[in-house]
N, C-alpha and C positions, 0 to 999 in steps of 0.2 A: 908460115910457110903454106903453099898451095897445093892440092893434091888434083891432078888431072888423069882420070882412068884412060888406060892406053886405047880402049875403042871408043873414046871420045876426044882423040888428038885433034887439035885446031878450034875445039870449042873455046869460047870467051868466059865460060862459066868459071868462077874463082870459088873452090872449095877450100876453105881456109882451116888449119889446124892452129888453135890459139893456146898458149899455157894459161891454165886456171890459176890465178892468183889467190884463190882460196881452195886448195886441192883437198879432196876427200879421200885421196889414196895414192899410193905410189904412181907416178907417171901420168897424173890427171891432165888431160888436155880436153878441148872444147872442140869437136868437130862440128863446123858451120857451114852447111851446103849452101852453094849460090850465095856467098857473103853479100854481094853489092846489091841483090835484089831485095834486100830487108825483108824477107818473109816472116809473118809472125810465127808464134811458138805452136805450129800445127804441123804434124807430120805429113809430108808430101810422100808420093811413091818414090820419086826420084831421091828424096832424102833418106828414105828408109832403105833404099837399094844401096846408096852410098855407104850407110853405116854397115851394112851386111858384107859388102865388098871390102871395106877395111877390116872387119873382123876376119874375112878369109885370107887377106894378105898376110896375116900374121900365124905362125905355127905355134905361138903360146896360148896355152889353155887358159893362162892367167887373165889373157885381155877380156875386158867386158865393155859393154856399151849400154848407155842409159840415157833415158829421156823423161824430164818431168813435163807435164802438159800444163796448161793454164788452170789455174785454181788446184793444181797438184804439186805445189811446191816449186813451180819454174820461178827462178829469180828474175830472169828478164824476158820481155815478149819479143824474142828474136829467135828464129829456127837454130836450134843447136843440140848436139847430143854430148853427153859425157863419155870419153873414153878413158879407161884406166887399168891398171894391173892389180889384181887381187890373187895373192898366192895361197888361197885356201879353197877348198871345194864348198859349193853351196848346195843345200837340200833341194832346190829346184833343178839341178843338173840330173839328179836320179829319178824323181818322182815322175809319174807318167800321167797321173791326174791330180789336180791341185783340189783335193777334198779334204784332207786332213791337213789344212793350212789356214792361218788366221784370215786370209783373204783370197777369195776366187779370182781365177783370171783366165782370159782366152790364151791358148798356146798354139804356137806354130812351130814348124821346123823347116831348116834349109839343109837338105841332105847332100845336093850337088848343085853345080852352077845354074842348071836349067830351071832350078827352083827360085832363083833370085827374084826375078821379075814378077811372077805370079804372086809370090808371098808378100813382096813389097807392096803390091796393089791391094792385097787383101788386109795387110794391117792398116794402109791408108783408108779402105773402105770402113773398116771396123771403128777407127778412130773418127772418121767424118760422121758415121751413124751415132756415135756416143756424143759428139759436139751438137749436132742438131738437137739433141734431147738434153743439152747442158749436163753432161755427165763428165765430171774430170777423170783423168786417167794417167797412167805411167806406164813406161815401156822398158823393158830390160833385155839385153842379149847376152847369152853365154853359150859356151860349148856344153855340151851333154850327150846323153844316150838318145839314139834314135827311138821314136814313140813306139814304133812296130818293129824296130831292129836293135835290140838293146846293145848288141856289141858294135853298132855303128856309131861313129862320131859325128854328131850334126852340130847345127848352130841353132839353139833353141831361142824362141822369141815369146816373152809373156807381156800380156797387155791387161793391166788391172784397172777396170772401172771403180771408182772410189768416191766416197764423199768429198765434195769440194772444201777446199781450205782457203780461207781468206784473211787479210791482215798480214802483221809481222810474224816471223816463225818465233816459236817459244823456245825459251832456254831451258827445255826439259833434257833427260838424257839423250833422247833423239827425237827428230821430226821423222813422220812417215812419208817418205818419198820413195824413188824407184829402187835406191839400193835396199833400203830397209824391207821394203815388200818382198825382195829377192832372199832376204836372210843375212844381209851385210848390214852391220850397225856401226858406223863410225860414231865412237862416243868420244866426245872432246874434253871432258871432264873427268879425272880420276877417282873423285868421290862417287859420282854417278855411275861410273863403270863398277867400282867395287861393290856397291848395293844392287846392281842390275839382277833381276831374276827373270827366270823363263816365263813364270806367270805375268810378270810387269809387261814384258815385250809382246806377248800373245794378246794380252787386253788391249795394250796401246795400238798395235796394228789392227786388231779386230775393231776397234772404235772407228777407224777411219775407212774400214771396207763396207761395201754394200752388204745388205741383208741377202740370204741366200735367196728369198723370194724375189727381191729386186734383180738379182743377177740373172735368175733363170728368166725372168720376164724379158730382159735385154736380149738373152741369148735366143730365146723362141723368137721374138720379133725380128731380130737381125735375119735369122735363117729364113724366115716367112717372106722377107723383101728383098732378101740379096740377090742381085743380078750382077755378075762378074763384068767390070768395066774395062 
């Protein structure tokens, strides 16, 4: 299936929706922006905008959008987002600052349609900044409370800089990627699920996260050099 936004009617760009043959949750599909251009797994502003617009097309709070970057558990080097339904609330939907969390993140929000383009560019710019410094990262989009308006529903976007991952995925209880960083832990093995503890989860995610000092330096450096494009 192809998606063509109404405001881009006549465009030859093919944004594909593909069934994921290894689904991580109910209704898991791959959103592939501009399929035939064969973009690498690096978020462009147009790709982020498409992902946000798809989120806004749905009234379901269960719809999530997720992105694994290169060296951050991306399975293929072809631009794509995971879209899926998760009928459980996540802690990141209520938090206003990710301080008491195993991994620190940059956070953005889309409260109304006019926010879509500038936030898409900002997410792209932070990603590009991290790529230039060879810092792997994951992205997760979900509905949640507004940062400065707790009673307003917004789309929250989290971007986690993290330690790079190389090689084959390990057969542990879980691998730390976009969903796990957001608090959604797909566990494939019954025995692993039964023995899982909160301490193990926090330790495992924390081992893949940047140290607080590394995150703070990235934040300060980005703010110092950022010029909106």
